Backbone bond lengths (Angstrom), bond angles and torsions (degrees), N, CA, C in turn:
res aa  C-N    CA-C-N  psi(-1)  N-CA   C-N-CA  omega(-1)  CA-C   N-CA-C  phi
1 M - - - 1.449 - - 1.520 111.53 -
2 T 1.288 116.24 -6.40 1.451 119.21 175.98 1.505 109.29 -83.98
3 G 1.330 116.80 173.63 1.447 121.15 179.16 1.509 111.13 -67.58
4 E 1.321 115.48 167.88 1.441 120.00 -176.82 1.522 110.76 -70.77
5 P 1.329 118.10 140.94 1.448 120.38 178.40 1.511 110.84 -70.33
6 G 1.275 114.35 160.85 1.459 118.76 176.26 1.512 113.16 103.07
7 S 1.348 117.07 -11.95 1.450 119.79 176.97 1.512 109.79 -71.81
8 A 1.329 116.52 143.63 1.454 120.60 -177.66 1.512 111.58 -62.79
9 S 1.355 116.11 -28.81 1.460 119.27 -177.44 1.517 112.87 -93.70
10 A 1.354 116.50 -3.84 1.465 119.47 -177.14 1.510 110.20 -74.78
11 P 1.339 118.09 140.42 1.460 120.39 178.12 1.522 110.72 -69.34
12 R 1.330 116.84 157.92 1.461 120.40 176.67 1.520 109.70 -62.99
13 S 1.333 116.70 156.49 1.452 120.65 -174.51 1.518 112.36 -59.05
14 K 1.353 117.36 -38.94 1.459 119.52 178.73 1.523 111.02 -64.52
15 D 1.341 115.92 -40.30 1.458 119.88 177.67 1.532 110.54 -64.46
16 T 1.332 116.46 -41.52 1.452 120.73 179.92 1.515 110.62 -63.00
17 L 1.333 117.57 -43.91 1.460 121.35 179.44 1.523 110.37 -61.86
18 A 1.331 117.05 -42.21 1.469 120.21 179.47 1.523 110.89 -63.09
19 L 1.329 116.22 -42.13 1.461 120.06 178.33 1.521 111.30 -64.36
20 R 1.324 116.72 -39.80 1.471 120.86 178.45 1.527 110.79 -61.87
21 I 1.306 116.03 -42.74 1.468 120.12 -178.96 1.516 110.89 -66.79
22 L 1.333 116.49 -43.77 1.457 120.11 -179.62 1.538 110.93 -64.87
23 S 1.323 116.16 -41.45 1.463 119.90 178.65 1.517 110.66 -63.86
24 A 1.340 116.29 -43.69 1.462 120.54 -179.88 1.522 111.19 -64.17
25 A 1.335 116.23 -36.14 1.469 119.95 179.84 1.525 112.15 -64.09
26 F 1.317 116.24 -25.98 1.463 120.82 178.00 1.518 111.58 -90.12
27 L 1.325 117.00 -43.13 1.457 121.18 -172.09 1.526 113.08 -79.32
28 A 1.336 117.03 -39.32 1.463 119.58 -176.44 1.529 112.72 -58.96
29 P 1.355 119.19 -48.19 1.469 118.21 178.44 1.523 113.02 -60.64
30 A 1.342 116.75 -35.09 1.468 119.43 178.68 1.527 110.38 -65.10
31 A 1.344 116.78 -44.39 1.459 120.49 179.44 1.519 111.25 -65.85
32 I 1.337 116.87 -42.48 1.465 120.61 -179.84 1.523 110.76 -65.80
33 G 1.333 116.20 -45.03 1.463 119.87 -179.76 1.513 112.57 -61.72
34 A 1.342 116.74 -44.77 1.470 120.04 179.77 1.523 110.85 -66.23
35 S 1.330 116.90 -38.65 1.470 120.31 178.25 1.519 110.55 -65.31
36 W 1.305 116.80 -38.16 1.459 120.76 -179.72 1.541 110.87 -66.65
37 L 1.322 116.22 -43.05 1.463 120.33 -177.51 1.524 111.93 -74.66
38 G 1.338 116.38 -37.95 1.452 120.27 -179.61 1.513 111.44 66.42
39 G 1.328 116.42 -159.25 1.457 122.13 176.17 1.518 113.46 57.47
40 P 1.338 116.61 -143.41 1.469 120.66 -176.33 1.535 112.86 -62.91
41 V 1.325 117.78 -30.73 1.463 120.12 -179.80 1.526 110.22 -65.04
42 F 1.326 116.26 -47.99 1.455 120.51 -179.94 1.536 110.20 -66.26
43 A 1.328 116.80 -46.27 1.461 120.00 179.73 1.525 111.18 -61.91
44 G 1.333 116.48 -37.86 1.457 119.72 178.95 1.516 112.27 -64.89
45 L 1.325 117.12 -41.22 1.457 119.72 178.07 1.518 110.84 -65.47
46 V 1.331 117.34 -43.49 1.468 120.69 178.94 1.529 109.95 -62.19
47 A 1.331 117.25 -42.30 1.473 120.20 179.68 1.522 111.42 -64.06
48 F 1.325 116.60 -42.23 1.472 120.74 178.75 1.530 110.76 -60.65
49 L 1.317 116.33 -46.88 1.462 120.23 -179.85 1.526 110.57 -65.67
50 C 1.323 116.29 -35.02 1.464 119.80 -179.72 1.525 111.31 -66.50
51 V 1.319 116.94 -37.81 1.469 120.47 176.84 1.537 110.04 -64.93
52 L 1.345 116.44 -40.08 1.462 119.22 176.50 1.526 110.91 -64.46
53 M 1.332 117.19 -38.08 1.458 119.72 176.54 1.518 111.31 -65.12
54 A 1.332 116.99 -35.93 1.465 120.63 177.02 1.531 110.11 -62.38
55 F 1.324 115.82 -40.73 1.468 119.57 177.60 1.529 111.25 -62.15
56 E 1.340 115.85 -47.48 1.461 119.43 -177.71 1.517 111.44 -65.52
57 W 1.310 116.12 -42.65 1.473 119.76 -177.41 1.526 110.34 -65.84
58 S 1.331 116.82 -47.47 1.466 119.97 -178.40 1.517 111.26 -65.01
59 R 1.321 117.79 -37.32 1.460 119.78 178.54 1.523 110.72 -66.60
60 M 1.332 116.49 -36.14 1.457 120.21 179.10 1.524 111.43 -64.92
61 I 1.321 117.70 -46.26 1.463 119.63 -173.16 1.521 112.51 -87.31
62 E 1.320 117.82 -26.82 1.466 120.84 -177.68 1.516 113.38 -97.65
63 R 1.329 117.03 -10.32 1.476 123.48 179.37 1.521 112.95 59.96
64 T 1.329 115.96 30.06 1.455 119.35 177.58 1.530 109.21 -157.01
65 D 1.328 115.88 154.01 1.463 119.96 177.57 1.530 110.11 -81.40
66 L 1.338 115.81 149.71 1.464 122.35 170.89 1.528 112.96 52.35
67 S 1.312 115.98 46.92 1.458 121.93 177.03 1.533 109.34 -78.05
68 P 1.352 117.19 166.51 1.465 119.03 174.66 1.524 113.27 -55.87
69 V 1.331 117.09 -32.62 1.464 120.66 177.75 1.528 110.14 -62.08
70 F 1.327 117.06 -39.94 1.476 119.65 178.58 1.516 110.47 -60.65
71 Y 1.334 117.37 -47.63 1.460 119.76 -176.69 1.525 110.65 -63.70
72 V 1.323 117.12 -38.53 1.457 120.32 178.31 1.522 110.69 -64.19
73 L 1.342 116.49 -49.59 1.460 120.08 -178.14 1.520 112.21 -67.10
74 A 1.324 116.52 -38.94 1.466 119.88 -179.95 1.522 110.73 -66.67
75 F 1.328 116.48 -45.11 1.473 119.53 179.04 1.534 109.97 -64.61
76 G 1.333 116.08 -43.02 1.460 119.95 179.55 1.517 111.39 -61.96
77 A 1.332 116.38 -42.13 1.470 120.48 179.69 1.523 110.51 -63.07
78 A 1.329 116.79 -48.12 1.459 120.57 -178.91 1.531 110.92 -60.80
79 A 1.333 116.40 -46.18 1.464 120.05 -178.65 1.531 110.74 -64.48
80 A 1.323 116.83 -45.71 1.461 120.46 -177.87 1.519 111.64 -62.33
81 L 1.328 116.51 -40.69 1.462 119.33 -175.86 1.521 111.84 -77.87
82 I 1.322 117.74 -29.09 1.467 119.51 173.09 1.520 109.29 -65.17
83 I 1.320 116.36 -43.38 1.465 120.71 178.41 1.532 110.12 -65.08
84 A 1.345 116.74 -42.25 1.462 120.29 179.99 1.528 111.26 -62.26
85 S 1.321 116.52 -36.79 1.471 119.78 -178.83 1.517 112.29 -64.72
86 S 1.336 117.00 -18.91 1.463 121.28 177.38 1.524 111.48 -93.52
87 G 1.329 116.79 3.08 1.458 120.70 176.83 1.507 115.22 90.06
88 R 1.335 118.70 3.81 1.473 121.30 -179.37 1.534 109.15 -96.80
89 Y 1.319 113.71 75.51 1.461 120.15 -170.97 1.526 112.82 -71.75
90 L 1.325 117.52 -37.03 1.457 119.47 179.46 1.520 110.75 -61.21
91 I 1.330 116.10 -44.48 1.464 119.66 177.87 1.522 110.38 -63.05
92 A 1.334 117.01 -38.79 1.465 121.17 179.18 1.525 110.61 -61.79
93 F 1.326 117.11 -42.51 1.469 120.04 178.99 1.528 111.44 -69.02
94 L 1.323 116.26 -33.54 1.468 119.45 176.05 1.535 110.19 -65.02
95 I 1.325 116.22 -40.29 1.467 119.61 176.02 1.521 110.65 -63.77
96 C 1.320 116.73 -38.71 1.469 120.59 176.49 1.526 109.95 -59.86
97 G 1.345 117.28 -46.31 1.460 120.11 178.70 1.527 112.10 -62.90
98 A 1.331 116.26 -41.23 1.468 119.69 178.10 1.530 110.69 -63.60
99 S 1.335 115.58 -36.92 1.478 119.74 178.54 1.522 110.97 -63.94
100 A 1.328 116.22 -36.08 1.468 119.53 177.93 1.530 111.02 -61.13
101 F 1.332 116.00 -47.30 1.466 119.78 179.30 1.528 111.03 -66.04
102 A 1.332 116.95 -40.36 1.464 119.88 179.63 1.520 111.46 -65.71
103 A 1.335 117.05 -39.32 1.463 120.93 178.06 1.516 110.80 -64.82
104 M 1.328 116.13 -38.03 1.461 119.08 177.02 1.516 110.33 -62.47
105 G 1.341 117.24 -43.83 1.454 119.73 177.79 1.509 113.22 -63.47
106 A 1.334 116.63 -39.86 1.458 120.78 179.12 1.522 110.92 -65.44
107 S 1.315 117.19 -36.18 1.459 121.05 179.34 1.520 111.65 -72.05
108 L 1.325 117.40 -36.31 1.459 121.03 179.11 1.524 111.86 -59.79
109 K 1.341 115.95 -33.73 1.462 119.57 179.66 1.523 111.46 -62.80
110 G 1.340 116.12 -31.75 1.458 120.05 178.71 1.503 113.16 -97.74
111 A 1.340 116.31 4.07 1.470 122.13 179.45 1.526 110.92 52.87
112 R 1.333 115.62 46.33 1.464 120.08 -177.57 1.524 111.29 -103.26
113 E 1.335 116.61 -106.16 1.463 121.85 -173.83 1.535 109.74 -130.19
114 P 1.330 117.85 74.23 1.468 119.24 -173.82 1.526 114.09 -61.45
115 R 1.335 118.19 -39.16 1.466 118.93 -179.31 1.513 111.69 -67.80
116 W 1.325 116.60 -37.67 1.469 120.09 177.90 1.525 110.64 -69.60
117 A 1.337 116.36 -33.26 1.466 119.34 177.88 1.521 110.13 -63.97
118 A 1.321 117.01 -44.24 1.456 121.27 178.40 1.522 111.19 -65.58
119 F 1.319 116.80 -41.58 1.453 121.13 -178.84 1.524 111.53 -62.21
120 G 1.338 116.44 -32.84 1.451 120.29 -179.59 1.527 112.51 -56.95
121 A 1.337 116.35 -41.59 1.463 119.71 179.91 1.514 110.77 -61.46
122 L 1.325 116.52 -42.07 1.454 120.61 179.88 1.517 111.49 -72.72
123 Y 1.324 116.51 -31.53 1.461 121.14 -174.94 1.519 112.64 -71.80
124 F 1.334 118.21 -42.58 1.472 117.16 -176.10 1.528 114.66 -120.82
125 I 1.336 119.62 -22.21 1.465 118.71 177.71 1.531 110.51 -77.19
126 A 1.325 117.31 -45.81 1.473 119.58 -178.94 1.532 112.57 -60.27
127 P 1.346 120.25 -46.79 1.466 118.63 176.47 1.522 113.58 -64.19
128 S 1.318 117.73 -28.60 1.467 120.35 177.36 1.522 110.42 -66.91
129 I 1.334 116.89 -40.20 1.461 120.61 174.89 1.529 109.78 -62.24
130 A 1.348 114.86 -44.55 1.458 120.18 -179.15 1.530 111.80 -61.77
131 L 1.324 116.55 -36.77 1.463 120.13 -179.91 1.528 111.07 -65.03
132 I 1.324 116.71 -39.07 1.461 119.93 176.36 1.529 109.81 -64.66
133 W 1.332 117.29 -39.98 1.462 120.31 177.39 1.518 111.26 -62.17
134 L 1.317 117.26 -44.09 1.461 120.28 179.06 1.531 110.66 -60.86
135 R 1.320 116.95 -40.83 1.466 119.94 -178.07 1.514 112.56 -71.36
136 E 1.325 117.14 -39.63 1.455 119.24 -168.65 1.521 114.70 -99.63
137 D 1.339 118.48 -27.79 1.454 119.85 -170.72 1.528 114.94 -117.75
138 V 1.312 118.09 -4.22 1.456 121.84 178.64 1.521 108.68 -99.81
139 A 1.324 116.90 144.31 1.460 120.92 179.84 1.520 110.65 -54.84
140 N 1.330 116.13 131.30 1.470 122.84 -176.51 1.522 111.39 50.97
141 G 1.339 114.74 46.58 1.458 120.15 -179.41 1.513 113.08 -60.08
142 R 1.333 115.76 -33.87 1.467 119.00 178.17 1.529 110.60 -59.56
143 G 1.330 116.08 -51.19 1.450 119.74 -179.94 1.524 112.27 -63.16
144 L 1.337 116.46 -38.03 1.470 120.02 -179.26 1.518 111.32 -63.43
145 V 1.326 116.99 -47.51 1.470 120.21 -178.55 1.524 110.47 -65.48
146 L 1.315 117.63 -41.82 1.463 120.13 177.56 1.524 111.10 -61.91
147 L 1.336 116.60 -39.19 1.466 120.03 178.23 1.520 110.50 -65.57
148 L 1.341 117.27 -39.81 1.455 120.07 178.72 1.528 111.35 -62.81
149 F 1.319 115.90 -42.80 1.463 118.53 175.99 1.521 110.49 -60.03
150 A 1.325 117.26 -44.12 1.465 120.85 -178.80 1.518 111.33 -60.93
151 I 1.342 117.08 -41.32 1.463 120.94 -179.86 1.512 111.14 -66.89
152 V 1.321 116.68 -46.36 1.465 120.35 -178.88 1.522 111.67 -64.26
153 W 1.319 116.65 -45.43 1.468 119.95 178.96 1.524 110.88 -63.76
154 S 1.324 116.31 -40.28 1.460 119.59 -179.47 1.529 110.71 -67.14
155 A 1.335 116.46 -42.76 1.460 120.26 178.57 1.524 110.95 -61.63
156 D 1.324 115.92 -41.31 1.463 120.09 179.12 1.525 110.78 -64.89
157 T 1.329 116.10 -44.66 1.467 120.46 -179.94 1.528 111.18 -66.99
158 G 1.337 116.74 -44.00 1.456 120.29 177.74 1.511 112.28 -61.48
159 G 1.338 116.55 -38.31 1.456 120.37 177.30 1.514 112.15 -66.65
160 Y 1.319 115.71 -40.76 1.465 120.54 -179.87 1.529 110.16 -64.60
161 I 1.343 116.45 -46.72 1.468 120.73 -178.25 1.521 110.82 -67.12
162 G 1.343 116.10 -45.21 1.460 119.33 178.98 1.512 112.38 -60.16
163 G 1.329 116.64 -42.62 1.453 120.10 179.72 1.517 112.67 -66.45
164 R 1.341 115.88 -38.41 1.470 119.55 -177.92 1.530 112.15 -74.99
165 L 1.331 116.01 -42.89 1.463 119.48 -174.12 1.521 113.41 -80.89
166 V 1.343 116.01 -37.68 1.461 119.46 -175.27 1.523 111.44 -100.55
167 G 1.314 116.10 -45.87 1.465 119.60 -178.96 1.521 110.59 68.29
168 G 1.315 116.67 -135.57 1.458 120.53 177.55 1.510 113.39 92.94
169 P 1.339 116.51 -158.02 1.469 121.47 -175.48 1.524 112.43 -57.51
170 K 1.333 115.27 144.85 1.460 121.31 -178.81 1.519 110.39 -79.37
171 L 1.313 115.41 144.54 1.444 121.25 179.25 1.528 111.51 -69.75
172 S 1.311 116.29 -45.81 1.463 121.83 177.89 1.525 108.41 -160.09
173 P 1.336 116.76 87.14 1.471 119.84 -176.33 1.519 113.83 -56.88
174 A 1.333 116.87 -31.56 1.466 119.63 -178.22 1.519 111.90 -69.12
175 I 1.334 117.04 -27.98 1.474 120.95 -178.24 1.518 111.15 -97.54
176 S 1.331 116.26 -48.53 1.457 120.40 -177.28 1.520 109.70 -148.31
177 P 1.324 118.27 96.72 1.464 121.33 -178.11 1.523 114.04 -62.09
178 A 1.314 118.72 -16.48 1.467 120.98 -176.34 1.520 113.10 -84.13
179 K 1.323 118.00 -18.64 1.460 120.89 -172.82 1.523 110.89 -93.50
180 T 1.342 114.71 136.03 1.468 120.55 -175.57 1.532 110.69 -119.44
181 W 1.341 114.39 165.26 1.459 120.04 174.84 1.525 110.71 -64.44
182 A 1.317 116.27 -35.69 1.469 119.26 178.06 1.523 110.74 -62.68
183 G 1.317 115.55 -40.02 1.457 119.44 177.32 1.523 111.26 -63.91
184 A 1.342 116.58 -40.55 1.463 120.35 179.21 1.532 110.77 -63.07
185 V 1.331 116.24 -43.98 1.462 119.74 178.24 1.525 110.62 -63.44
186 G 1.337 115.94 -41.59 1.463 119.63 177.32 1.512 111.54 -60.32
187 G 1.345 117.06 -38.82 1.457 120.79 178.72 1.517 112.31 -66.37
188 L 1.346 116.88 -41.01 1.468 120.52 178.93 1.525 110.77 -64.45
189 I 1.322 116.33 -44.25 1.465 120.13 -179.97 1.519 111.17 -63.57
190 A 1.329 116.10 -45.43 1.463 120.24 -178.99 1.522 111.26 -63.94
191 G 1.345 116.77 -40.14 1.464 120.25 177.69 1.516 111.41 -63.10
192 A 1.346 116.68 -41.99 1.461 121.16 179.48 1.533 110.93 -63.88
193 V 1.323 116.77 -43.59 1.463 120.77 -179.60 1.537 109.81 -65.66
194 A 1.330 116.85 -40.37 1.464 120.04 179.45 1.523 111.21 -60.66
195 A 1.337 116.92 -40.80 1.464 119.97 179.29 1.525 111.52 -67.36
196 A 1.350 116.58 -41.84 1.461 120.30 -179.71 1.520 111.92 -64.77
197 I 1.331 116.40 -36.87 1.468 120.19 178.79 1.531 110.89 -79.37
198 G 1.336 115.82 -36.68 1.451 119.55 -176.53 1.513 115.05 -73.42
199 A 1.333 117.23 -29.45 1.470 120.04 -178.64 1.524 112.66 -57.11
200 P 1.338 119.46 -48.43 1.473 118.56 177.66 1.529 113.11 -64.57
201 I 1.327 116.13 -33.07 1.466 119.84 -177.37 1.528 111.60 -72.12
202 F 1.336 116.43 -46.54 1.463 120.29 -172.55 1.521 113.54 -93.55
203 F 1.341 117.89 -23.74 1.471 119.53 -175.80 1.521 113.59 -125.17
204 G 1.329 117.14 -3.73 1.443 118.72 -178.95 1.513 113.73 69.96
205 E 1.331 117.20 19.18 1.446 121.95 -179.75 1.517 110.06 -100.49
206 T 1.329 115.37 156.33 1.459 119.51 175.50 1.520 108.62 -83.54
207 G 1.330 115.75 124.92 1.452 119.69 179.48 1.515 111.11 -63.69
208 G 1.317 116.91 133.38 1.457 121.33 -178.14 1.511 111.60 -146.54
209 P 1.330 116.97 -166.97 1.469 120.88 -178.55 1.521 113.51 -57.18
210 A 1.344 116.72 -36.44 1.469 119.31 179.98 1.524 111.24 -63.35
211 H 1.332 116.37 -39.67 1.462 119.96 179.35 1.534 110.49 -70.75
212 L 1.324 116.67 -37.93 1.461 119.42 176.01 1.522 110.56 -60.94
213 A 1.339 116.38 -43.25 1.456 120.60 179.70 1.521 111.17 -64.88
214 M 1.336 115.19 -42.10 1.459 119.51 179.00 1.524 110.84 -62.44
215 G 1.330 115.98 -46.26 1.466 119.38 -179.89 1.497 112.79 -62.90
216 A 1.336 116.63 -40.72 1.461 119.92 178.79 1.524 110.50 -65.84
217 S 1.346 117.06 -40.27 1.459 121.23 179.88 1.526 111.22 -63.79
218 L 1.324 115.59 -44.20 1.470 118.77 179.23 1.522 110.87 -72.65
219 G 1.336 116.36 -30.59 1.460 118.55 172.39 1.510 110.92 -62.13
220 L 1.326 116.49 -39.08 1.472 120.74 176.26 1.525 110.70 -63.79
221 A 1.345 116.88 -42.45 1.462 120.07 177.77 1.521 110.97 -60.60
222 S 1.338 116.16 -38.72 1.464 120.56 177.95 1.515 111.32 -63.67
223 I 1.342 115.94 -41.95 1.469 120.40 179.65 1.526 110.09 -65.36
224 I 1.335 116.80 -40.69 1.471 120.19 178.35 1.529 109.81 -62.21
225 G 1.336 116.28 -40.39 1.462 119.46 176.81 1.511 112.25 -61.65
226 D 1.330 115.77 -40.45 1.460 121.19 177.71 1.524 110.47 -61.97
227 M 1.336 115.96 -44.63 1.460 120.31 -179.31 1.535 110.93 -66.64
228 A 1.336 116.35 -39.12 1.458 119.47 178.64 1.531 110.57 -61.35
229 E 1.327 115.47 -43.70 1.463 119.26 178.96 1.531 111.35 -61.97
230 S 1.328 116.03 -40.61 1.467 119.63 176.16 1.524 110.63 -61.55
231 G 1.331 116.45 -39.14 1.469 120.03 177.38 1.511 112.45 -63.33
232 F 1.338 117.03 -41.11 1.459 120.13 177.93 1.535 110.15 -60.73
233 K 1.323 115.71 -47.84 1.465 120.08 -177.16 1.521 111.22 -65.04
234 R 1.309 116.69 -39.32 1.466 119.12 178.93 1.533 110.28 -66.11
235 H 1.322 116.50 -39.15 1.464 120.17 178.98 1.523 111.76 -60.14
236 F 1.343 115.30 -39.19 1.470 119.45 -177.57 1.528 112.95 -96.48
237 G 1.328 116.49 0.62 1.449 120.41 173.58 1.512 114.92 70.86
238 I 1.340 117.55 38.68 1.466 120.22 177.48 1.523 109.72 -121.24
239 K 1.325 116.32 160.49 1.461 122.33 -177.04 1.529 111.15 -92.58
240 D 1.314 116.28 -50.30 1.458 122.52 178.33 1.525 108.04 -131.78
241 M 1.331 115.47 153.89 1.462 118.92 178.55 1.528 111.61 -65.32
242 S 1.329 115.97 -34.85 1.470 121.67 176.04 1.521 106.61 -169.48
243 G 1.326 115.79 -173.71 1.452 120.73 175.67 1.500 112.85 -112.46
244 F 1.365 116.36 24.78 1.460 120.52 -176.37 1.528 112.39 -61.83
245 I 1.332 117.31 -35.63 1.460 120.52 -175.37 1.533 108.68 -118.52
246 P 1.313 119.14 102.10 1.472 121.69 -178.48 1.528 111.58 -55.02
247 G 1.328 114.67 133.13 1.454 120.21 179.37 1.504 114.19 87.86
248 H 1.329 117.13 -17.84 1.463 121.14 -178.36 1.521 112.28 -118.09
249 G 1.323 117.72 -21.93 1.459 120.83 -174.51 1.504 109.72 99.95
250 G 1.323 116.29 -121.30 1.446 120.22 -177.28 1.517 113.29 -106.58
251 V 1.328 114.84 -176.87 1.459 120.48 179.26 1.535 110.28 -65.34
252 L 1.330 116.31 -41.88 1.462 119.38 177.32 1.528 111.44 -65.16
253 D 1.323 117.73 -34.66 1.467 120.55 175.00 1.528 110.84 -61.84
254 R 1.315 116.62 -35.06 1.446 121.73 -176.83 1.534 112.09 -82.52
255 L 1.329 116.68 -32.56 1.462 120.15 -172.08 1.524 114.03 -104.83
256 D 1.320 117.83 6.66 1.476 119.48 -177.38 1.529 111.55 -58.65
257 G 1.337 116.92 -43.81 1.459 120.13 178.53 1.513 112.17 -64.61
258 M 1.332 116.67 -40.84 1.460 120.55 -179.46 1.525 110.73 -65.11
259 I 1.316 117.59 -34.46 1.466 121.07 178.27 1.521 109.88 -60.24
260 F 1.322 117.33 -47.24 1.455 121.06 -178.02 1.529 111.64 -72.32
261 V 1.313 117.61 -38.78 1.459 120.99 178.87 1.527 110.35 -65.76
262 T 1.319 117.36 -43.54 1.464 120.44 178.12 1.521 111.11 -60.96
263 T 1.329 116.05 -42.71 1.460 119.96 179.40 1.526 110.86 -62.16
264 A 1.325 116.48 -44.86 1.466 120.29 -178.62 1.529 111.24 -64.68
265 V 1.314 117.11 -46.40 1.466 121.00 -178.19 1.529 110.77 -66.17
266 T 1.329 117.20 -40.42 1.461 120.34 178.66 1.520 110.70 -61.11
267 A 1.329 116.91 -43.08 1.472 120.67 179.69 1.528 110.36 -60.68
268 V 1.335 116.35 -43.84 1.473 120.63 -178.45 1.524 110.72 -68.58
269 V 1.318 116.92 -49.24 1.467 120.68 -176.49 1.539 110.56 -64.79
270 Y 1.311 116.86 -43.74 1.477 119.42 -179.98 1.524 110.40 -67.86
271 G 1.337 116.44 -39.38 1.462 119.46 176.90 1.512 112.15 -61.38
272 L 1.319 117.25 -42.42 1.464 121.17 178.71 1.530 111.33 -66.19
273 S 1.344 115.50 -36.90 1.464 118.44 179.16 1.530 111.05 -65.78
274 L 1.319 117.34 -35.90 1.453 120.86 176.91 1.535 110.56 -70.22
275 A 1.336 115.76 -40.20 1.466 119.64 -177.92 1.521 111.97 -66.99
276 T 1.322 116.52 -35.06 1.473 120.50 -177.44 1.511 112.42 -93.47
277 G 1.352 115.92 -7.30 1.449 119.57 178.43 1.506 114.58 74.75
278 L 1.362 116.54 20.09 1.469 120.15 -179.16 1.517 110.62 -84.56
């Protein structure tokens, strides 16, 4: 999730790894603690991160800080997540949709990237609403969200280690020259192991083939999110979304996998709830 190596301004790999570890040591407890507490604490953290993502996204597409698109997306994110925290998810998603149209209008005034401005609302505000729903309204939402974090973090770490230690053929040189097939395999394995270990911890279940398959599938979703983020940055010609998180880049660089994993899990869980009539 970091920028491509080889840049003159990029830190050495050892320095990057140290920064990643230090950042994770600070951020992981905050995410775990907020997920454990739930309620306003969790919603507040998600809203704060969503506003930072609005800043990064608007700066990427508008090529300027604090553009009208940022204010629209930030206000829309805050409003949608406040509403979601009260359990009114349909209204929250409607606000997300309205924010997409408003961001498009704000971008048109500057003749920038109206379609990308609208897409931003759907890309990070909608999954943020869904994450609050998973935590607060799904059975054992606390355990589910903690397990998702464990899978995403493990997939990211496994991908990083696999890519660094093994290297080899590139996964997609046109999108991200730094990512390798070995890293992808490492991410899938790590995600599968995280699910098998996490299931007994968070759900009291015995880890088995189903959990391995689930972890690998969500690890794949995390990798796809990582690749998508790399594609966005390459399209707009930037290295990192921001420098908010040393060693990782920006908030979107750090949460790209979680965005895709949350979307995938929400679709499955909501689909099952409709099928079973729960």
